[in-house]
C-alpha positions as semicolon CSV with decimal commas, in nm:
position;residue;x (nm);y (nm);z (nm)
1;G;-5,220;2,439;0,429
2;G;-5,421;2,710;0,333
3;P;-5,645;2,880;0,480
4;Q;-5,820;2,830;0,170
5;A;-5,778;2,476;0,065
6;R;-5,957;2,118;0,152
7;D;-5,844;1,859;0,302
8;S;-6,019;1,510;0,082
9;W;-6,023;1,175;0,104
10;G;-5,727;0,980;-0,020
11;Y;-5,386;0,908;0,011
12;N;-5,178;1,142;0,259
13;P;-4,832;1,037;0,308
14;L;-4,798;1,177;0,670
15;C;-5,112;1,104;0,782
16;Q;-5,062;0,697;0,707
17;F;-4,681;0,757;0,834
18;L;-4,818;0,861;1,174
19;C;-5,144;0,595;1,188
20;S;-4,876;0,331;1,129
21;R;-4,690;0,437;1,427
22;G;-5,035;0,421;1,646
23;F;-5,142;0,778;1,631
24;R;-5,470;0,854;1,537
25;V;-5,560;1,169;1,238
26;L;-5,835;1,411;1,266
27;Q;-5,800;1,653;0,942
28;V;-6,016;1,950;0,995
29;N;-6,235;2,107;0,668
30;Y;-6,256;2,451;0,917
31;R;-6,488;2,783;0,786
32;G;-6,288;2,901;0,491
33;S;-6,220;2,576;0,331
34;T;-6,310;2,538;-0,020
35;G;-6,534;2,349;-0,214
36;F;-6,850;2,394;0,021
37;G;-6,951;2,667;-0,156
38;A;-6,890;3,060;-0,185
39;R;-7,055;3,095;0,184
40;F;-6,858;2,886;0,403
41;L;-6,550;3,035;0,215
42;R;-6,632;3,389;0,283
43;L;-6,702;3,232;0,669
44;G;-6,273;3,270;0,716
45;M;-6,223;3,549;0,572
46;N;-6,180;3,941;0,707
47;G;-5,993;3,830;1,041
48;E;-6,165;3,489;1,137
49;F;-5,847;3,322;1,034
50;Y;-5,752;3,315;1,429
51;K;-6,098;3,327;1,512
52;S;-6,305;3,110;1,457
53;V;-6,110;2,915;1,216
54;Q;-5,909;2,811;1,509
55;T;-6,231;2,717;1,716
56;D;-6,346;2,518;1,463
57;I;-6,034;2,339;1,465
58;A;-5,999;2,301;1,882
59;D;-6,416;2,199;1,840
60;A;-6,320;1,937;1,634
61;A;-6,052;1,754;1,908
62;K;-6,258;1,811;2,164
63;Y;-6,558;1,647;1,989
64;A;-6,340;1,345;1,902
65;T;-6,219;1,307;2,232
66;S;-6,580;1,307;2,389
67;N;-6,810;1,074;2,522
68;S;-7,093;1,220;2,244
69;D;-7,320;0,957;2,060
70;T;-7,376;1,038;1,696
71;E;-7,613;0,883;1,429
72;S;-7,327;0,853;1,203
73;A;-7,115;0,633;1,426
74;D;-7,444;0,400;1,466
75;D;-7,550;0,414;1,124
76;N;-7,192;0,366;0,942
77;A;-7,020;0,073;1,048
78;D;-6,727;0,183;0,927
79;I;-6,684;0,505;1,171
80;P;-6,567;0,383;1,528
81;P;-6,775;0,522;1,836
82;L;-6,639;0,805;2,038
83;P;-6,420;0,852;2,204
84;W;-6,141;0,819;1,918
85;G;-5,849;0,953;2,147
86;D;-5,790;1,056;2,499
87;S;-5,834;1,422;2,561
88;D;-5,506;1,467;2,759
89;Q;-5,331;1,303;2,478
90;L;-5,356;1,512;2,171
91;A;-5,112;1,695;1,981
92;I;-5,158;1,954;1,706
93;L;-4,998;1,956;1,369
94;G;-4,981;2,132;1,027
95;G;-4,769;2,271;0,785
96;S;-4,786;2,671;0,649
97;F;-5,113;2,804;0,745
98;G;-5,147;2,482;0,889
99;G;-4,822;2,538;1,063
100;Y;-4,951;2,851;1,199
101;S;-5,269;2,698;1,329
102;A;-5,033;2,408;1,522
103;L;-4,870;2,703;1,709
104;W;-5,206;2,874;1,751
105;G;-5,363;2,578;1,887
106;I;-5,097;2,532;2,148
107;T;-5,047;2,914;2,270
108;S;-5,415;3,090;2,209
109;T;-5,681;2,800;2,173
110;N;-5,776;2,644;2,519
111;P;-5,374;2,677;2,606
112;G;-5,344;2,293;2,762
113;L;-5,545;2,169;2,532
114;Y;-5,307;2,044;2,327
115;K;-4,963;1,862;2,487
116;C;-4,751;1,949;2,213
117;A;-4,765;2,073;1,828
118;V;-4,539;2,029;1,509
119;A;-4,574;2,307;1,262
120;I;-4,367;2,262;0,932
121;C;-4,284;2,576;0,771
122;P;-4,515;2,777;0,972
123;I;-4,619;3,152;0,998
124;S;-4,545;3,272;1,350
125;S;-4,670;3,671;1,317
126;V;-4,880;3,799;1,083
127;G;-4,982;4,121;0,925
128;A;-4,859;4,426;1,079
129;A;-4,623;4,232;1,324
130;N;-4,497;4,001;1,023
131;D;-4,154;4,141;0,933
132;Q;-4,138;3,916;0,646
133;S;-4,433;4,015;0,486
134;K;-4,240;4,184;0,222
135;K;-4,033;3,899;0,115
136;A;-4,313;3,621;0,156
137;F;-4,424;3,494;-0,182
138;G;-4,127;3,691;-0,359
139;G;-4,348;4,026;-0,273
140;S;-4,605;3,982;-0,540
141;P;-4,876;4,261;-0,486
142;L;-5,179;4,039;-0,600
143;I;-5,068;3,760;-0,310
144;A;-5,063;4,096;-0,050
145;K;-5,383;4,154;-0,153
146;Y;-5,524;3,830;-0,068
147;W;-5,410;3,792;0,275
148;Q;-5,505;4,128;0,322
149;R;-5,843;4,039;0,266
150;V;-5,809;3,699;0,482
151;F;-5,657;3,886;0,786
152;G;-5,905;4,170;0,734
153;K;-5,775;4,595;0,804
154;D;-5,715;4,531;1,127
155;V;-5,435;4,268;1,128
156;S;-5,341;4,400;0,840
157;K;-5,269;4,781;0,945
158;K;-5,245;4,763;1,311
159;K;-4,946;4,614;1,468
160;R;-5,085;4,575;1,825
161;V;-5,394;4,368;1,679
162;A;-5,165;4,158;1,435
163;M;-4,953;4,074;1,771
164;K;-5,262;3,934;1,938
165;A;-5,288;3,713;1,634
166;S;-4,935;3,626;1,623
167;P;-4,827;3,285;1,837
168;M;-4,489;3,446;1,849
169;Y;-4,647;3,710;2,093
170;Q;-4,832;3,408;2,223
171;I;-4,589;3,226;2,431
172;D;-4,656;3,319;2,781
173;K;-4,962;3,086;2,709
174;V;-4,855;2,778;2,655
175;G;-4,938;2,516;2,912
176;K;-4,729;2,363;3,157
177;G;-4,513;2,119;3,006
178;S;-4,640;2,162;2,640
179;T;-4,352;2,118;2,379
180;I;-4,343;2,245;2,007
181;A;-4,102;2,133;1,728
182;L;-4,052;2,361;1,403
183;Y;-3,937;2,230;1,053
184;H;-3,829;2,468;0,783
185;G;-3,643;2,487;0,444
186;E;-3,435;2,756;0,461
187;N;-3,497;2,878;0,096
188;D;-3,874;2,940;0,182
189;R;-4,029;3,235;-0,001
190;R;-4,335;3,201;0,074
191;A;-4,327;3,178;0,482
192;P;-3,945;3,237;0,511
193;I;-3,717;3,089;0,744
194;E;-3,710;3,370;0,981
195;H;-4,102;3,298;1,136
196;S;-3,904;2,991;1,277
197;Y;-3,601;3,158;1,407
198;N;-3,851;3,380;1,536
199;M;-4,031;3,149;1,731
200;M;-3,737;2,975;1,853
201;K;-3,567;3,244;2,024
202;E;-3,925;3,310;2,214
203;L;-3,916;2,994;2,291
204;K;-3,593;2,954;2,464
205;R;-3,650;3,283;2,603
206;C;-3,976;3,172;2,819
207;G;-3,822;2,824;2,880
208;I;-4,057;2,613;2,630
209;A;-3,917;2,284;2,554
210;G;-3,858;2,182;2,163
211;E;-3,685;2,171;1,860
212;L;-3,585;2,360;1,509
213;V;-3,475;2,166;1,264
214;T;-3,390;2,339;0,930
215;F;-3,273;2,171;0,565
216;T;-3,068;2,362;0,351
217;G;-3,183;2,326;-0,031
218;E;-3,564;2,313;0,065
219;G;-3,830;2,580;0,036
220;H;-4,203;2,606;0,127
221;G;-4,225;2,216;0,255
222;M;-3,979;1,907;0,191
223;S;-3,911;1,774;-0,114
224;K;-3,601;1,543;-0,147
225;E;-3,699;1,239;-0,064
226;A;-3,440;1,177;0,252
227;N;-3,535;1,512;0,378
228;V;-3,906;1,403;0,383
229;L;-3,846;1,071;0,545
230;Y;-3,573;1,253;0,828
231;M;-3,877;1,495;0,891
232;Y;-4,109;1,236;0,945
233;Y;-3,871;1,033;1,174
234;R;-3,804;1,315;1,355
235;I;-4,160;1,390;1,428
236;E;-4,248;1,060;1,534
237;E;-3,925;1,091;1,801
238;F;-4,106;1,396;1,890
239;L;-4,412;1,290;1,960
240;C;-4,340;0,901;2,101
241;K;-4,107;1,120;2,350
242;K;-4,441;1,331;2,460
243;F;-4,669;1,033;2,504
244;G;-4,419;0,760;2,631
245;M;-4,473;0,532;2,297
246;G;-4,218;0,285;2,185
247;L;-4,004;0,398;1,845
248;F;-4,051;0,182;1,568
249;D;-3,753;-0,022;1,495
250;A;-3,689;0,190;1,150
251;G;-3,361;-0,092;1,062
252;E;-3,200;-0,062;0,746
253;D;-3,437;0,186;0,644
254;T;-3,220;0,457;0,845
255;K;-3,022;0,457;0,544
256;K;-3,251;0,601;0,314
257;F;-3,213;0,929;0,467
258;E;-2,899;0,931;0,524
259;Q;-2,820;1,178;0,248
260;N;-3,059;1,447;0,417
261;T;-2,933;1,834;0,449
262;A;-3,091;1,917;0,804
263;K;-2,940;2,053;1,060
264;V;-3,080;2,071;1,430
265;K;-3,022;2,433;1,490
266;W;-3,212;2,400;1,856
267;S;-3,338;2,060;2,047
268;A;-3,419;2,076;2,430
269;E;-3,585;1,794;2,586
270;Y;-3,636;1,998;2,913
271;A;-3,625;2,392;3,012
272;E;-3,631;2,531;3,323
273;G;-3,969;2,583;3,475
274;N;-4,122;2,338;3,251
275;T;-3,968;2,007;3,293
276;D;-4,246;1,791;3,292
277;I;-4,208;1,661;2,936
């Protein structure tokens, strides 16, 4: 989420789930994150959300898959030496603003860096290019003012600039073979579900493979246990197929998400002109 938020040390169910399935997870406190002082917070404002903020995320991914030596790794036995993963086996995942970052990362931040993206309740268009802005956060003027500070004047007022900062209008930059999965609550008032519907239409138009799963009765994120577990199951399936990994045999545990309210609106394992999944 965010952009003004912070990943801190502690239990994170999605991170633990992914790690239990053989994935390594890197969480980035990009500039603009809270908890590092006012100056660091301001560095992520005034239009930097799609510039330096996203560069920070990409740089962290590149560093984690590099062969650089670090003193911290040498001095702390708990930190494994680099690289922490393969540079050609990267995925990007996030929810809310993190969902925006996932979409932006695969469309505009070094296209080809990530092989796939998972976006949960994402924002696909921003500022003056966002037709859903009046619906977001129940139309609160205070929240709107906050986002104007985040977006900056140009993105807030100029549609041409806002389109350049919106993943929905950058689909043509998606790397060959990359795939995108979208998961969204149908009653989302913060980031209305139209963000994912519009993204899906553009992905289908451009022949990009992926899926869109919506959840009846859910809002900005999934809260019902059956829906959370089913979304995790879909994410695992999506990632494992992409990276050629075997699926964990859930066995009797599948009964725990039988009462989910999910609707698979779109699912394409391959698309014309983009078949090397």
